[in-house]
N, C-alpha and C positions, 0 to 999 in steps of 0.2 A: 798421879805418877804416868798414866796415861799421855798428855800432854807435855811432861818432862822427858817423855822415852821419844816426843813426838819432835821435839826442840833437837835432840842430842842427836836423835840419825839426820835432821838435815844439816846438825853445825857438824857430824861425822862426813856426811858423804860431801859436804863442800867443801870441808881441808884436803878431800882426796888430791880436787885442784880444782880450778876456776873453769868457768864453762868452757867448754871446750868444741870445734865442728867437724867431722867428717869427711875428708877429702872427696870419696864418691859421695853423691844423693842416694838415698832415702838407706838408712844404717835404722834399724832396728837393736836397740840393745836391754837384756832383760840380765839381773841376775840378784843374789841376796849376800847380804853382810852380818858379821857378828861384831855386835856396835857393844859395849861395857864402856863404863862412865861413870860417876860421879855427879853429885850437884851441890852446888856451894847454900841452897836454900838449906833454912833450918830444920829438923826434924827428920828430910827428906834422905834418905839409904840411896846406896848405888845401884845402878841402871845393866842390868847385862838382856840383850833379844837378841835374835833374829828378825831383818827389814828384808822386805824387798826391794827389789830396783824394776824401774820399768823406763825408758827413753826412746826416744823416737828423733832424730836428728839428719836432715840435709847440707850443702855448703854455705849456707844462707840464716838457719835455724834450728835451733832445736826444743824441744818439750820432752820433760822430766818430770818424775814425783815430785824430786826436792827442789829442783830449780825453777820451773813453775815455765812458763817461754821465754825465751831468747831469741834476738835476731840479733847479728854480725852486722853490724854497721858501718867497718872498718877492716884491711885485714892487708896493709903494705909490709911491707917488710923493716920489721924492728919495730911494729908499732900495731896493735891490736884493740879496736872497739866495740864494745858490744851494748846491748839496749834488751833490758829485760823485767818482766812483769813476773816477784816471784813468790809465793807462799811462804809466811813466819811463823811458826806455829808457835801457841803460850808458850812462856818460859813458864810455867808450873798450873796446875788445878789447887782449886783451892781445898783439897780433902787430900791432899797427899804429904799432909800434917799437922797438925794443931796447931804450929805458930802461922799457915797459911790460911785458917780457916775464917770465911768468908771474903773470903777478896779471890775477885773476878778477874784475871785476863783472858781474854777472846786472842785467835787467830786471827793474824793483819796481809792485807797485801800488800805488797813495799813496786816501785819503781826504782829501776838500781840500773846505772850508767857503770861501765865499767871500763877501766883502760891497762893494756898490758905493754913494758916496754923494754926493750931488748938492751940494757946497757954497755955489758962485754957477751962473750961465747960464754953457755951459760948460767948465766946471773940475769933474769928479770925484776924490773917494779911493777909490783902490781895496786891500781888504786881505784877502787867502789867506791860510788855512793849512793843512799837510797834512801829513799824516804816513804814515809807512811801515805795511804791512800785511802784509807778503810778509816778512819776518823778513830781507830781504839785508842792512838796517843797523839798523834803528828807529829813524831818526832823523826828525826834525821840520822844516820849513822854513816860515818866514812872509815874507809878500809884502809889503810896501808902497809904493802908488805913489801919484803925484797924475797924471795927465794934464790937459791944458789941450787945446780944442777953439779951431782958426784957421779963419778963410776966407779962403783968400789966392786972389784970382785968381778965385772962383768956385768953389773945388777947396777941400772938406776936407779938413783936416790934421790928426793929433791928435799934440803932441809927449809923451811920459812921460817924468818921471825918479819911479826907487826904490832901494831895496834889498832885497835877499833874505840872511834870517838865514836862515843853516844853523845848525843846532845843533851840536852835538862829532862826533856820530856820521854824521849826514850829511856833513859835510862833510871826519869821514875815509876816507869812504866814496870821497867823491870827488877832494879830492885828499890825501891821510893815506895812507904807506905801514906795512903792521901790522907787526906784528913777524916773521911766518913769507914774508916777503916779500922780504926785508930780503937783500942780500945784497953782497958786495965793493963795488962802488960807485952803490949803491943805499942808505942810510939806512934805518933805523926813523924814523918821521913821523907825529906827531899835531898837527895844526892846531891844531887847540881847533873853539870854534864862530866862524864866521865870518861879513862881511858882503857882500854884491858887489854893487857896485852897477852899474846901468844906464841908459840915455836912449835911447829909442827914436823913431822917426817913423813914422807912419802916416801913410797916404792912401787913397781908394777913386775909382773911379769905374767909373759905371754909362754900359755901352756900352747895352743896349735893357732892355727890363720882364725880359732873363732873364738875361743874362749883364753879372757887372760887374767889371773889373779892379780890383787890388790892388796896393797896394806897402809893403815894410815895411826900415826903415833900424834897426839895434839895436847901442849898442856897450856892449859889458860890460866891466865894470873890478875884479879880484879885489885884495883885499890881503895886503899885507906877509905878515900868517902864512902863506895859499894860495902865494904864488911862492916862496917860503924852503923848497917842497917839491920834495925831488930830481926827483918826476916831472914838475915842471912849468918850465916854459918865458920864459911869455909872460906880463903883468900886464896884458892889455888884447886882444881881439877885436874884430869887427866883423862883424857878419852883413846879407846885404841878398836881400830877395825880393821877387820879383815876377809874378804870377802869375794866369789869370784862372780864374773860376767862374761853373756854369750852376745855376740854382734850375729845378725844374720839379715 
């Protein structure tokens, strides 16, 4: 359950917004968020907990608990490019449920390249490609999304629709069952490459010059290739996050 919660934290904080950089150098940020979300894995209940956040950012790089180390490669008008080394927490622990007993998944370190293109005012195309460096699965992830900014009642709201393309190695790591993990009621399973669709809504509110509140709701939808796995029992999950951040 601990690994699922860590993965949920990383996903939730990541959906609040892609890596951004401060306009002023030397900015620390501390905060906390309440995160609630479900799991797609068989026998695993929903998780609801508080999680801390901590980051340091300058005009060119950012270090955070969720994003790892990110460096701004390019920041032209209408286009941004960022390179990062990011932790990816294991999707589950073998003790989370009977269905997962004997299945071991470890945290990985990924190299990630992200680009953001302003299509028209308020509309942004975001693309990122990451590859695993720690030889846990040697897989790759392509994330493609379109986000749209809407001012609703004077409040900024950002809607995002995207898909994450897991190659066959990453999909097997997350949703598959290895031959050595197969037992009487859990057959070996290889889902192949999968496309996971998501829809998220973000909003932010500045309480003061130093304190801001944020909220996010993300719905994730698995394809049939993933839901046919013997360790997966749900085709969709909803994750909600609400928190406060203090910058100094």
